A tleap script that builds the chain and sets N, CA, C and O, in Angstrom:
source leaprc.protein.ff14SB
mol = sequence {
  NMET LYS ALA THR LEU GLN PHE ASN LEU GLU
  ASP GLU ASP ASP ARG MET ALA HIE PHE ARG
  CYS VAL LYS SER LEU ASP MET ALA LEU ALA
  MET TYR GLU PHE ALA GLU SER LEU ARG GLY
  ILE VAL ASP THR SER GLU ASP GLY LYS TRP
  ILE ASP GLU ASP VAL VAL TRP LYS ALA TRP
  GLY GLU VAL LEU GLU LYS ARG GLY ILE SER
  LEU ASP GLU LEU ILE CARG
}
set mol.1.N position { 83.845 122.842 102.151 }
set mol.1.CA position { 83.989 121.443 102.456 }
set mol.1.C position { 85.320 121.245 103.170 }
set mol.1.O position { 86.329 121.839 102.790 }
set mol.2.N position { 85.319 120.426 104.185 }
set mol.2.CA position { 86.542 120.138 104.932 }
set mol.2.C position { 86.701 118.627 105.074 }
set mol.2.O position { 85.733 117.869 105.024 }
set mol.3.N position { 87.934 118.226 105.248 }
set mol.3.CA position { 88.246 116.815 105.528 }
set mol.3.C position { 89.252 116.788 106.667 }
set mol.3.O position { 90.177 117.599 106.718 }
set mol.4.N position { 89.062 115.861 107.563 }
set mol.4.CA position { 89.972 115.702 108.688 }
set mol.4.C position { 90.477 114.266 108.711 }
set mol.4.O position { 89.700 113.311 108.675 }
set mol.5.N position { 91.781 114.141 108.773 }
set mol.5.CA position { 92.383 112.819 108.892 }
set mol.5.C position { 92.804 112.625 110.340 }
set mol.5.O position { 93.369 113.530 110.954 }
set mol.6.N position { 92.532 111.460 110.879 }
set mol.6.CA position { 92.938 111.164 112.250 }
set mol.6.C position { 93.820 109.925 112.250 }
set mol.6.O position { 93.570 108.959 111.530 }
set mol.7.N position { 94.850 109.979 113.068 }
set mol.7.CA position { 95.785 108.872 113.185 }
set mol.7.C position { 96.035 108.597 114.658 }
set mol.7.O position { 96.125 109.518 115.469 }
set mol.8.N position { 96.146 107.335 114.989 }
set mol.8.CA position { 96.569 106.927 116.330 }
set mol.8.C position { 98.078 106.732 116.243 }
set mol.8.O position { 98.550 105.703 115.759 }
set mol.9.N position { 98.827 107.716 116.710 }
set mol.9.CA position { 100.281 107.684 116.556 }
set mol.9.C position { 100.948 106.670 117.477 }
set mol.9.O position { 102.166 106.498 117.431 }
set mol.10.N position { 100.166 106.001 118.308 }
set mol.10.CA position { 100.705 104.903 119.114 }
set mol.10.C position { 100.643 103.575 118.362 }
set mol.10.O position { 101.237 102.583 118.784 }
set mol.11.N position { 99.919 103.570 117.243 }
set mol.11.CA position { 99.797 102.379 116.399 }
set mol.11.C position { 100.799 102.494 115.252 }
set mol.11.O position { 100.824 103.505 114.550 }
set mol.12.N position { 101.613 101.477 115.060 }
set mol.12.CA position { 102.679 101.509 114.040 }
set mol.12.C position { 102.123 101.753 112.639 }
set mol.12.O position { 102.681 102.560 111.895 }
set mol.13.N position { 101.039 101.078 112.263 }
set mol.13.CA position { 100.468 101.265 110.921 }
set mol.13.C position { 99.940 102.685 110.738 }
set mol.13.O position { 100.154 103.298 109.693 }
set mol.14.N position { 99.249 103.210 111.754 }
set mol.14.CA position { 98.749 104.579 111.682 }
set mol.14.C position { 99.896 105.595 111.660 }
set mol.14.O position { 99.820 106.612 110.970 }
set mol.15.N position { 100.941 105.314 112.408 }
set mol.15.CA position { 102.093 106.210 112.429 }
set mol.15.C position { 102.722 106.294 111.034 }
set mol.15.O position { 103.114 107.367 110.576 }
set mol.16.N position { 102.806 105.137 110.371 }
set mol.16.CA position { 103.381 105.118 109.024 }
set mol.16.C position { 102.447 105.828 108.036 }
set mol.16.O position { 102.919 106.547 107.155 }
set mol.17.N position { 101.143 105.640 108.168 }
set mol.17.CA position { 100.183 106.326 107.300 }
set mol.17.C position { 100.274 107.838 107.507 }
set mol.17.O position { 100.203 108.598 106.542 }
set mol.18.N position { 100.428 108.273 108.744 }
set mol.18.CA position { 100.588 109.689 109.055 }
set mol.18.C position { 101.853 110.239 108.393 }
set mol.18.O position { 101.823 111.304 107.776 }
set mol.19.N position { 102.951 109.516 108.523 }
set mol.19.CA position { 104.217 109.939 107.920 }
set mol.19.C position { 104.077 110.086 106.410 }
set mol.19.O position { 104.588 111.040 105.823 }
set mol.20.N position { 103.389 109.145 105.789 }
set mol.20.CA position { 103.194 109.213 104.336 }
set mol.20.C position { 102.392 110.448 103.957 }
set mol.20.O position { 102.696 111.100 102.958 }
set mol.21.N position { 101.379 110.775 104.735 }
set mol.21.CA position { 100.592 111.979 104.461 }
set mol.21.C position { 101.441 113.232 104.621 }
set mol.21.O position { 101.385 114.141 103.793 }
set mol.22.N position { 102.222 113.273 105.685 }
set mol.22.CA position { 103.060 114.438 105.955 }
set mol.22.C position { 104.103 114.627 104.849 }
set mol.22.O position { 104.414 115.761 104.484 }
set mol.23.N position { 104.637 113.548 104.322 }
set mol.23.CA position { 105.700 113.624 103.317 }
set mol.23.C position { 105.177 113.598 101.880 }
set mol.23.O position { 105.971 113.633 100.940 }
set mol.24.N position { 103.872 113.539 101.694 }
set mol.24.CA position { 103.330 113.376 100.343 }
set mol.24.C position { 103.692 114.542 99.420 }
set mol.24.O position { 103.977 114.318 98.244 }
set mol.25.N position { 103.688 115.766 99.919 }
set mol.25.CA position { 104.065 116.898 99.072 }
set mol.25.C position { 105.529 116.797 98.680 }
set mol.25.O position { 105.883 117.033 97.525 }
set mol.26.N position { 106.381 116.448 99.637 }
set mol.26.CA position { 107.805 116.273 99.319 }
set mol.26.C position { 107.992 115.194 98.265 }
set mol.26.O position { 108.803 115.344 97.351 }
set mol.27.N position { 107.241 114.107 98.392 }
set mol.27.CA position { 107.345 113.024 97.422 }
set mol.27.C position { 106.898 113.501 96.038 }
set mol.27.O position { 107.559 113.231 95.035 }
set mol.28.N position { 105.776 114.208 95.998 }
set mol.28.CA position { 105.270 114.692 94.717 }
set mol.28.C position { 106.260 115.657 94.077 }
set mol.28.O position { 106.502 115.592 92.872 }
set mol.29.N position { 106.830 116.548 94.877 }
set mol.29.CA position { 107.805 117.498 94.340 }
set mol.29.C position { 109.072 116.793 93.865 }
set mol.29.O position { 109.645 117.166 92.842 }
set mol.30.N position { 109.506 115.783 94.598 }
set mol.30.CA position { 110.694 115.024 94.194 }
set mol.30.C position { 110.441 114.291 92.880 }
set mol.30.O position { 111.301 114.261 92.000 }
set mol.31.N position { 109.256 113.702 92.756 }
set mol.31.CA position { 108.918 113.002 91.516 }
set mol.31.C position { 108.861 113.980 90.344 }
set mol.31.O position { 109.325 113.675 89.246 }
set mol.32.N position { 108.294 115.143 90.589 }
set mol.32.CA position { 108.209 116.153 89.541 }
set mol.32.C position { 109.605 116.620 89.131 }
set mol.32.O position { 109.908 116.740 87.943 }
set mol.33.N position { 110.444 116.879 90.122 }
set mol.33.CA position { 111.817 117.314 89.843 }
set mol.33.C position { 112.584 116.231 89.081 }
set mol.33.O position { 113.332 116.529 88.149 }
set mol.34.N position { 112.392 114.976 89.484 }
set mol.34.CA position { 113.048 113.872 88.791 }
set mol.34.C position { 112.591 113.803 87.339 }
set mol.34.O position { 113.404 113.626 86.432 }
set mol.35.N position { 111.294 113.944 87.126 }
set mol.35.CA position { 110.769 113.902 85.763 }
set mol.35.C position { 111.347 115.037 84.928 }
set mol.35.O position { 111.696 114.846 83.764 }
set mol.36.N position { 111.446 116.218 85.529 }
set mol.36.CA position { 112.031 117.355 84.819 }
set mol.36.C position { 113.507 117.112 84.501 }
set mol.36.O position { 113.972 117.441 83.410 }
set mol.37.N position { 114.240 116.536 85.454 }
set mol.37.CA position { 115.672 116.318 85.232 }
set mol.37.C position { 115.930 115.228 84.192 }
set mol.37.O position { 116.957 115.257 83.514 }
set mol.38.N position { 115.020 114.277 84.058 }
set mol.38.CA position { 115.193 113.237 83.038 }
set mol.38.C position { 115.275 113.837 81.640 }
set mol.38.O position { 115.964 113.317 80.763 }
set mol.39.N position { 114.568 114.925 81.453 }
set mol.39.CA position { 114.568 115.551 80.128 }
set mol.39.C position { 115.962 116.034 79.731 }
set mol.39.O position { 116.280 116.115 78.545 }
set mol.40.N position { 116.789 116.355 80.721 }
set mol.40.CA position { 118.111 116.886 80.420 }
set mol.40.C position { 119.223 115.859 80.478 }
set mol.40.O position { 120.385 116.185 80.232 }
set mol.41.N position { 118.877 114.611 80.802 }
set mol.41.CA position { 119.911 113.584 80.968 }
set mol.41.C position { 120.160 112.868 79.645 }
set mol.41.O position { 119.230 112.427 78.970 }
set mol.42.N position { 121.415 112.766 79.301 }
set mol.42.CA position { 121.807 111.959 78.155 }
set mol.42.C position { 122.690 110.848 78.699 }
set mol.42.O position { 123.685 111.110 79.374 }
set mol.43.N position { 122.328 109.622 78.408 }
set mol.43.CA position { 123.052 108.482 78.962 }
set mol.43.C position { 123.284 107.473 77.842 }
set mol.43.O position { 122.593 107.484 76.824 }
set mol.44.N position { 124.249 106.622 78.047 }
set mol.44.CA position { 124.489 105.550 77.091 }
set mol.44.C position { 124.506 104.226 77.830 }
set mol.44.O position { 124.792 104.163 79.025 }
set mol.45.N position { 124.199 103.192 77.108 }
set mol.45.CA position { 124.258 101.862 77.688 }
set mol.45.C position { 125.694 101.352 77.618 }
set mol.45.O position { 126.573 102.028 77.084 }
set mol.46.N position { 125.926 100.165 78.154 }
set mol.46.CA position { 127.279 99.607 78.202 }
set mol.46.C position { 127.889 99.425 76.817 }
set mol.46.O position { 129.103 99.534 76.644 }
set mol.47.N position { 127.030 99.143 75.827 }
set mol.47.CA position { 127.570 98.930 74.484 }
set mol.47.C position { 127.747 100.241 73.713 }
set mol.47.O position { 128.080 100.218 72.528 }
set mol.48.N position { 127.527 101.383 74.376 }
set mol.48.CA position { 127.758 102.675 73.750 }
set mol.48.C position { 126.603 103.205 72.935 }
set mol.48.O position { 126.696 104.293 72.367 }
set mol.49.N position { 125.500 102.446 72.865 }
set mol.49.CA position { 124.337 102.913 72.112 }
set mol.49.C position { 123.522 103.860 72.989 }
set mol.49.O position { 123.453 103.710 74.209 }
set mol.50.N position { 122.919 104.820 72.338 }
set mol.50.CA position { 122.072 105.767 73.067 }
set mol.50.C position { 120.842 105.058 73.591 }
set mol.50.O position { 120.260 104.210 72.914 }
set mol.51.N position { 120.452 105.413 74.804 }
set mol.51.CA position { 119.207 104.887 75.359 }
set mol.51.C position { 118.067 105.699 74.766 }
set mol.51.O position { 118.098 106.930 74.772 }
set mol.52.N position { 117.068 105.004 74.258 }
set mol.52.CA position { 115.929 105.647 73.624 }
set mol.52.C position { 115.100 106.374 74.688 }
set mol.52.O position { 114.537 105.751 75.588 }
set mol.53.N position { 115.039 107.670 74.571 }
set mol.53.CA position { 114.304 108.500 75.534 }
set mol.53.C position { 112.840 108.081 75.636 }
set mol.53.O position { 112.252 108.125 76.717 }
set mol.54.N position { 112.254 107.676 74.516 }
set mol.54.CA position { 110.849 107.265 74.526 }
set mol.54.C position { 110.623 106.043 75.416 }
set mol.54.O position { 109.571 105.917 76.044 }
set mol.55.N position { 111.602 105.149 75.472 }
set mol.55.CA position { 111.495 103.963 76.316 }
set mol.55.C position { 111.458 104.368 77.788 }
set mol.55.O position { 110.672 103.835 78.571 }
set mol.56.N position { 112.319 105.318 78.153 }
set mol.56.CA position { 112.369 105.795 79.538 }
set mol.56.C position { 111.048 106.450 79.910 }
set mol.56.O position { 110.483 106.142 80.960 }
set mol.57.N position { 110.548 107.345 79.072 }
set mol.57.CA position { 109.315 108.055 79.384 }
set mol.57.C position { 108.119 107.127 79.397 }
set mol.57.O position { 107.196 107.319 80.189 }
set mol.58.N position { 108.119 106.117 78.529 }
set mol.58.CA position { 107.013 105.152 78.524 }
set mol.58.C position { 106.995 104.385 79.840 }
set mol.58.O position { 105.932 104.208 80.435 }
set mol.59.N position { 108.155 103.928 80.302 }
set mol.59.CA position { 108.237 103.187 81.559 }
set mol.59.C position { 107.819 104.073 82.735 }
set mol.59.O position { 107.071 103.639 83.610 }
set mol.60.N position { 108.305 105.319 82.749 }
set mol.60.CA position { 107.951 106.275 83.801 }
set mol.60.C position { 106.434 106.484 83.826 }
set mol.60.O position { 105.811 106.450 84.887 }
set mol.61.N position { 105.860 106.695 82.662 }
set mol.61.CA position { 104.411 106.913 82.563 }
set mol.61.C position { 103.606 105.711 83.027 }
set mol.61.O position { 102.566 105.865 83.666 }
set mol.62.N position { 104.084 104.520 82.707 }
set mol.62.CA position { 103.391 103.297 83.127 }
set mol.62.C position { 103.390 103.146 84.647 }
set mol.62.O position { 102.390 102.742 85.239 }
set mol.63.N position { 104.518 103.474 85.267 }
set mol.63.CA position { 104.608 103.391 86.730 }
set mol.63.C position { 103.618 104.361 87.370 }
set mol.63.O position { 102.880 103.991 88.283 }
set mol.64.N position { 103.606 105.588 86.895 }
set mol.64.CA position { 102.697 106.583 87.456 }
set mol.64.C position { 101.241 106.198 87.218 }
set mol.64.O position { 100.409 106.314 88.118 }
set mol.65.N position { 100.938 105.742 86.014 }
set mol.65.CA position { 99.568 105.357 85.682 }
set mol.65.C position { 99.102 104.185 86.539 }
set mol.65.O position { 97.960 104.157 86.997 }
set mol.66.N position { 99.984 103.228 86.749 }
set mol.66.CA position { 99.654 102.058 87.568 }
set mol.66.C position { 99.212 102.480 88.974 }
set mol.66.O position { 98.342 101.851 89.575 }
set mol.67.N position { 99.818 103.545 89.484 }
set mol.67.CA position { 99.509 104.037 90.830 }
set mol.67.C position { 98.448 105.128 90.827 }
set mol.67.O position { 98.085 105.652 91.881 }
set mol.68.N position { 97.951 105.470 89.640 }
set mol.68.CA position { 96.929 106.514 89.551 }
set mol.68.C position { 97.455 107.898 89.909 }
set mol.68.O position { 96.743 108.723 90.482 }
set mol.69.N position { 98.730 108.136 89.557 }
set mol.69.CA position { 99.372 109.391 89.909 }
set mol.69.C position { 99.501 110.272 88.680 }
set mol.69.O position { 100.013 109.847 87.644 }
set mol.70.N position { 99.030 111.502 88.809 }
set mol.70.CA position { 99.216 112.512 87.784 }
set mol.70.C position { 100.015 113.641 88.409 }
set mol.70.O position { 99.513 114.345 89.286 }
set mol.71.N position { 101.252 113.821 87.968 }
set mol.71.CA position { 102.082 114.888 88.515 }
set mol.71.C position { 101.463 116.250 88.253 }
set mol.71.O position { 101.564 117.149 89.088 }
set mol.72.N position { 100.830 116.409 87.116 }
set mol.72.CA position { 100.191 117.687 86.824 }
set mol.72.C position { 99.073 117.984 87.826 }
set mol.72.O position { 98.872 119.137 88.206 }
set mol.73.N position { 98.347 116.952 88.254 }
set mol.73.CA position { 97.297 117.138 89.257 }
set mol.73.C position { 97.896 117.469 90.612 }
set mol.73.O position { 97.346 118.288 91.348 }
set mol.74.N position { 99.029 116.835 90.957 }
set mol.74.CA position { 99.629 117.021 92.273 }
set mol.74.C position { 100.355 118.344 92.415 }
set mol.74.O position { 100.429 118.894 93.514 }
set mol.75.N position { 100.891 118.864 91.321 }
set mol.75.CA position { 101.698 120.090 91.369 }
set mol.75.C position { 100.959 121.205 90.628 }
set mol.75.O position { 101.374 121.628 89.549 }
set mol.76.N position { 99.892 121.659 91.203 }
set mol.76.CA position { 99.138 122.777 90.614 }
set mol.76.C position { 99.289 123.983 91.474 }
set mol.76.O position { 98.735 125.037 91.162 }
savepdb mol mol.pdb
quit
């Protein structure tokens, strides 16, 4: 099975869609790297209390889910 994407690079919207396709692997890898680096980050809020890691991961997961993105699916 094959799929072919065609873009009219003289059209601004198509040019942007083409760019997004070309950069999609870089984006997926950056998101994966960011997710991995979050695991090693320890941060505090202004009042000196630890930020709850579960809150960060829940928010991250909600953003990805909202967009239908599974990093495990993208980085196989």
